[in-house]
Structure formats: C-alpha cells, structure tokens
C-alpha positions, -999 to +999 in steps of 0.1 A: +002-002-001+012+035-008+016+060+025-008+082+002-045+074-016-036+073-053-048+104-075-078+092-089-091+081-054-083+119-039-101+134-072-131+111-061-131+119-028-133+155-035-164+151-057-181+133-028-170+159-004-181+188-026-215+176-033-225+169+005-215+205+014-232+222-009-264+199-017-267+180+015-253+197+050-271+229+046-309+210+041-301+187+076-335+185+094-354+204+070-360+176+039-397+169+033-398+131+025-418+109+006-417+074+007-409+048-011-425+016-028-398-007-006-414+015+026-377+037+026-379+072+024-365+097-003-364+134-005-356+164-029-322+166-011-313+131-026-324+134-060-305+171-058-273+153-045-275+127-073-277+152-103-247+169-090-229+138-087-236+129-123-225+165-135-193+161-114-183+123-124-195+131-160-168+159-161-141+143-142-145+110-158-167+114-192-182+085-206-188+063-178-225+057-172-244+061-136-261+034-116-278+052-089-302+048-063-324+073-073-326+061-109-355+043-126-352+004-123-349+002-163-317+026-162-301+003-134-307-030-151-295-018-185-262-008-168-261-034-147-261-056-174-235-041-197-200-043-200-188-018-174-173+004-160-201+023-144-204+042-112-227+028-085-238+054-062-260+065-033-260+100-029-273+105+006-271+068+026-289+075+060-320+096+045-340+088+075-311+102+102-308+130+078-345+136+079-346+132+118-317+155+121-295+129+133-256+138+121-253+101+107-253+104+069-229+102+040-224+099+005-214+067-013-199+062-045-181+033-062-164+025-097-175-008-107-162-035-134-168-069-144-149-080-117-170-060-091-161-028-072-123-014-081-126+018-065-147+035-038-154+062-015-177+071+014-176+106+029-190+116+062-199+154+061-203+154+097-171+142+107-153+153+077-136+121+068-134+103+039-129+068+036-119+051+004-101+024-013-088+006-046-087-029-055-057-044-047-045-011-035-053-010-001-078+016+020-074+048+036-093+072+063-083+110+049-046+106+041-041+072+064-039+038+054-063+015+070-048-020+074-048-047+104-018-035+118-039+003+120-066-016+137-049-031+164-059-063+178-095-072+173-114-091+201-129-126+201-165-128+197-176-127+230-158-089+233-168-075+201-189-048+194-217-054+166-233-030+144-270-050+141-296-040+123-322-063+140-354-049+115-340-065+087-326-096+101-350-127+101-372-132+129-355-164+146-321-147+140-331-116+157-346-133+186-313-151+189-294-125+190-313-104+213-314-137+239-281-149+235-260-115+227-231-135+217-210-106+221-202-078+243-227-051+229-246-040+197-255-007+178-274+007+150-265+038+134-285+039+102-260+043+071-249+009+057-222+025+037-208+042+071-212+014+093-191-008+068-162+018+069-167+021+105-160-017+111-131-012+083-117+015+108-117-007+139-146+016+158-166-013+157-161-050+152-191-072+138-220-062+112-251-078+108-279-069+080-307-085+064-308-073+031-285-046+014-290-031-022-259-029-043-253+011-038-254+002+002-223-023+002-202-018-032-181+013-017-182-001+019-174-037+009-143-028-011-129-007+019-137-033+045-120-060+028-090-037+014-084-025+052-079-064+063-117-074+073-140-102+056-175-103+046-204-124+034-231-116+010-258-144+009-235-173+000-204-159-014-175-158+009-156-123+001-127-105+006-102-115+033-116-148+039-106-161+008-130-156-019-140-137-045-158-101-050-195-107-046-217-105-074-233-069-086-268-074-086-302-055-081-316-081-053-312-071-017-280-093-001-276-102+037-245-090+051-223-108+077-189-084+081-160-086+105-131-067+112-107-098+105-112-130+091-109-150+125-138-133+138-155-140+105-152-174+111-158-174+145-193-159+141-200-177+114-195-204+133-223-192+157-244-186+131-241-223+127-227-214+089-257-199+074-243-168+060-275-151+056-293-131+084 
C-alpha cells in the first residue's frame, strides 16, 4: 500500500465532499420526505445530490454511465447488464437519519467493472472523514492507511462490539441475537455505507444486516476488505476470507462482516454456517 491515496481516489473523495457540502449539509433536518415503494424515504435532497454527482462524475470521468439509487429500475438494469465500467452511487446514505436531523449520513460512490467494485469512497460530512479504497491497492481514512496493523487487536466474538440492523434480520435470528447476545454490545447507526467503514476503521468489530442494495455495500465492502476485514454477502464468501468479489445485483443481499477473517469465521460458527442473516 502506498503512504497516501492515489490521485483518482483523492479526486473522487473531493467530488463526494463537495456534493455533501453544497447539496446536503445545509438542509439537515429540513428535507420533506416521501415514501418509496419499498418503504424507505426519499427527499428532494437525495435527488439533487444525485444530479450534482452525475454532473461532477461526467466532468471528471467522461463517458462512464451511472447506476444510482434514485435512477429508475430500467436504467439500473440496463447499466448492470452492460460490460462496464460504471459508477454505483448512493447520493445520501442514511436518509432517515438526515430527515430526523441525526448527524450520521454520507455519500457513497464506487467504480465497478466485471470483477466488481474497483474503487470507492464514502464521505462523512459531519466528521469530515473520507474513507476510500482501490482494489488491490489498499484502503484509507483521509490520508491515513487502514490495515490490520492500524486497527490493533481484533477481539474474540464475546468481547466484540457489533452493528446489528434488527429490523431486517430474519425473525428467528433477531430473537436469537437478542436472547443469546454472543458479543459484548451492539449498536445500529442507520447508514449502511458508514457502518461498513466503521468496521474497517476498527470502531466496531461485526456487522449484521438482513438486506442491502448494491449501492449500500459496493464502496463499503471494498473499503472493509482492502483494510483487512472480511464479509459474506448471501452465500458468497468475500474479501480476506479467501473469496472473490461479490456479484453485483439489484436483489437485496444479507451481510455478515467482521474486522478480521478470524472473527468472521467465529461469528459464522455461531450462526451455524448460515450466511443469510
């Protein structure tokens, strides 16, 4: 890993930061939401941030199509079915937090090719933190490398802090986690992309989520695995546990992620080998 992020990654991080600063931050807690068909929230801020990202990406990297959360299903399918590369983005990850005025949300952008995510950033405008990674090249928090050495010792399962989205776990697993609580404590922060990054940075150690869209995990998965963590999405083992990049899809995928391959194997053992939360 180089000491500093490569040039393209720096440029992408600056794009995400500008969009957050100009289009998102000034409207925290002031956006009027509407509910989408899947029950999640959308606001004019999401749509405005996506339009601005489209402009910025087209200017900096001409000719690369964009698969965005706020694009139509037909547009998403057409891009996903192409040869790539393409951008996969969530212009405002953590919309419910943003609407409520909770300061935990971000902008997520990943460049994807036929092998999966190859470059990605997640920008947190509240803490002025930009997480980024390049496939095979490492991960960074701002200009500091993220690696197993930088994270310190990862605890065993019983001492770990977990991020758990109980609402989207299967009822059986949610009940089992609540009763057996195999880890020390748990949180749910409300921004999937940032939750991936916080595991990558060692702030939490495990992540359980029952259903994520491609734009929820594309950049975060790359950042975590390049930092030395490991994850399972549905039945495919990925990252530091020796698997390949997960297959891009518009179908929701369950997530089991950990700050190290050893901890992932331990939680997988507790789950009984079932990779689908």
